[in-house]
Structures are given as C-alpha cells and as structure tokens.
C-alpha positions in Angstrom: 55.4 -94.9 142.7 54.8 -94.0 139.0 51.6 -92.1 138.3 51.1 -90.8 141.8 50.5 -87.1 142.3 53.4 -85.2 144.0 51.9 -83.8 147.2 54.9 -82.6 149.1 57.2 -80.2 147.3 59.0 -79.1 150.4 62.6 -78.3 149.5 63.9 -77.8 153.1 66.3 -80.7 152.5 68.1 -78.7 149.8 71.8 -79.4 150.1 73.2 -77.8 146.9 71.8 -75.1 144.7 71.6 -75.8 141.0 70.2 -74.2 137.9 66.8 -73.9 136.3 67.0 -72.9 132.6 64.0 -71.9 130.5 64.6 -72.1 126.8 62.5 -72.1 123.7 63.2 -74.5 120.9 61.3 -75.9 117.9 59.1 -78.0 120.1 58.2 -75.1 122.4 59.2 -74.1 125.9 61.8 -76.4 127.6 62.6 -76.2 131.3 65.8 -77.9 132.3 66.8 -78.5 135.9 70.4 -79.5 136.9 72.8 -79.3 139.8 70.3 -79.4 142.7 70.9 -81.8 145.5 68.3 -82.8 148.0 68.7 -85.3 150.8 65.1 -86.5 150.7 64.4 -86.7 146.9 64.0 -90.4 146.1 62.9 -90.2 142.5 63.9 -88.0 139.6 60.3 -86.7 139.5 60.6 -85.6 143.2 64.0 -84.1 142.6 62.8 -82.0 139.6 59.6 -81.0 141.5 61.5 -79.8 144.5 63.9 -77.8 142.3 61.0 -76.2 140.4 59.2 -75.4 143.7 62.4 -73.7 144.9 62.7 -71.7 141.7 59.0 -70.8 141.8 59.4 -69.4 145.4 62.7 -67.6 144.5 61.0 -65.9 141.5 57.9 -65.0 143.6 60.2 -63.2 146.1 62.0 -61.4 143.3 58.7 -60.3 141.6 57.3 -59.1 145.0 60.5 -57.1 145.5 60.3 -55.5 142.0 56.7 -54.5 142.8 57.8 -52.8 145.9 60.9 -51.2 144.5 60.5 -50.9 140.7 63.8 -51.1 138.8 65.7 -52.3 141.8 66.4 -55.5 143.8 66.0 -56.0 147.5 68.6 -57.9 149.4 68.2 -59.1 153.0 70.6 -60.7 155.4 70.9 -61.5 159.1 73.7 -61.4 161.7 75.2 -58.3 160.1 75.7 -55.1 162.0 76.1 -51.7 160.4 80.0 -51.8 160.5 80.0 -55.2 158.8 77.5 -54.0 156.2 79.6 -50.9 155.5 82.7 -53.1 155.0 80.9 -55.4 152.7 79.6 -52.4 150.6 83.1 -51.0 150.4 84.5 -54.3 149.1 81.8 -54.5 146.4 82.6 -51.1 145.1 86.3 -51.7 144.7 
C-alpha cells in the first residue's frame, strides 16, 4: 500500500544477486539498484528496500573487516578443509 512505512527489510528470500551503484550527477547523489531478485518482494519499493538492506549489511561487514585488518580483506567459508583450501589458493595464484 502506497505511503506505508517499510517495516520488514529482511532479504532472506534473495534468489539472485544484483548491483547497487552509487553515482554523483548534476542533481546530487544517485543510488541505482538492478539485477536483484527476491521471492517475497511484492512492490518495487520493497524490492529496492531489500536490495539496499543487503548492500548495507554487506558494506557493514566489509567495514568491520577493514577495521580489524587494515589494508586487507577478510574472507570466510565453510565446508572447506585445509587440503581443499590449499588447492583453491594454488588455482588462484596460477
């Protein structure tokens, strides 16, 4: 319903990642969202809100990682033993 405040910006129904672009033009800062797919976003407003909430949380994690490890990025993964990690690193350096 138009004019209602968005209360639930849960993006657990994310089906496809997209892109959030922040630009500056003659009118000021412009934020564009495209490519995200959610199974439970009924309106464009909900869709954009969920995408922005996802981007906010992704950026919060990156900022927290930078604070802990200045100049670097922290990656995490699950279900990966040391042998598999070593193989992955070897492939990335080739």
